[in-house]
C-alpha angles and dihedrals in degrees: 000000000000109000117216146153093280095064115129131197092242094054095040093048091057091054092048092048091052091046092242091122128037121222088224091054089048092049091049092050094052093042088053089054092048091051091048101045110019096087089063100036100040094204098149134062089190131011110208096203099157095043090045092052090052091050091050092050091048091050091050093050092048093049094046088052090055096256101124109170102194143272096328095052107124094358116142114232140158133222125221106250092249092070117088118247119164094215093065142040113259107221100167083217088285140109094225093100107350096168096052111128115189120238092215138033125249112255090249090052091054091048092052093046091048088054090054100253117161110228110212097185150295116305125232117254144171110279108285086348093290140105108334141344120279110260090238092064098037129207127320108227129233109243091221094055122005092209092061133080118254092214126255168329091338088045100145091047095056094043095046094050093049092045090049094237086133134008092234142357132206115229139172128237126201100154104355104318095140098036098045095058089041089056097043094045097040100243137114119273124184126195105189128211113291109273097013092107120042118246095197108134094019119114108245126233098172118001097210097041105040120111135171124218147144134271112207143153096253141023091243090057090051089052091051091053094045090054088062099037101046126088146086119300120189089205090067116063091199093053114121111248098208142087115325118250109268125216088218089076088065109085131185101217118163091211137059093203110153095012115132113215116196118210117192113233095208142037102005093067096037122102096004129135112275092234091053092051092045092052094049092045089050090050090051090051090052091050090051090052087052090059104271123135114230112217124187111228127199113212121188129212099011092141089053090048092053090051091047091050090054092049092051094045095049093044095049094042091053091047090057097042103035096102094051090044088058098041104032108020093149090060090072125075110254096247094049093045090055092047093051094045091056088067092072091064096057109108119234092239090059091054092048092047090051092053091049090051088060092066092050093047093047089055090051093049092046086059092047092053090054086066103037138032097219140000118231123205137148111278094220131012093233141017118265113306125227111266089239091055092050093048090054094046116013091187117198089214088091087081096046093097096044108038094081091073092050094047091052098032092238124155112253133183132195118204131171113265103169150327133259124239086263091057096253121144122254121203132212122206125218116195121192141186117276111296089007094129092125091057098049093042092049093049090044091051092050091051096045092051091053095042096039091198092141088070092066111095134192123247108274092198091078091060096063113106 
């Protein structure tokens, strides 16, 4: 077959299973793309070429021997460099301990390896998954415009998937760090329900807000990855001790008939770029034409929720980093150091109030999801900013659309819904009820198949050094 930037896991897996495509051939193709484009895009902290080649050879031998493990067998992926993998240093995007190599894999890493995935390397990220990249590592570039940010903090993940340097990447999401780069880069990003995917072996930013999930080209690919990643882990106290997520809850319907789509009447559509609102409204119109019922939804106290999310994040981040801030302050980038240090000035009563607000907001959202199947909002208020703009004003508002799902632990999905007049991707967010991944992925799949926006690719010529 002719390999190209539109390859998906689902399609590629079928070819591998039927022995029409070799995992080694696939590895060589993606390694060629990494060697050709990485110097411009800067999507990796570390490329694990030798370890990846060994995994590809192992996958090929297993498949030829009749031991096909499933849809991830032989599939090239990357891991955000905050996820432990013994074949690579784990920098966390920082200079605190850049040569540290973990002695054990994260649970999610082991699950992916057991499924036969081929890890190509560790993806670039904002320093400790917060704010901005460390100056030492520089900026990951957006494949649509190299002068623009790819979104963060899973920056290398979003850029690498769109540039087809991997077929998927595993990111983390504390306030939108999977969904923001998915939106800015024009790919799919899934933040699962809190506790559905183990965080053992993943450096924490905020214990009660952190999530792990995939960035992919399609919703079906995200469902394939979630099938492998999800499940209880006794090594993670926050892990959900219940039934594993089942791929059977993901359906490929061509209609949205009977689906109830909630659209918030306030906050989420306030103060956003006109082109972003127009694209999301057009997507909602398309969903209505596909049979869905659009239902206006009034949500109270969202501004208070966003503030509470920030209080919890900053407090918990400081609690984790306070010793290094005292002993190795110069190891942090200046912007991140300042952001973390602010956490020490948050009073205990503010943190407690923020946690109590969670209970009230969860009750409100439980009521909302008795009336609708999903909530639809923009993923980000604007398209990707210029890097220079972001460096001058790294506004926290980027997370204002996405932090609700982290605060409440709800599953949330970003999918492409349009492009700006400058040709930049625009993302739409689908939020679901707890453990409603099948619902949001199924609705997302139906929309993406009708809209076909995932088939539009950036100009690779601008990536050549």
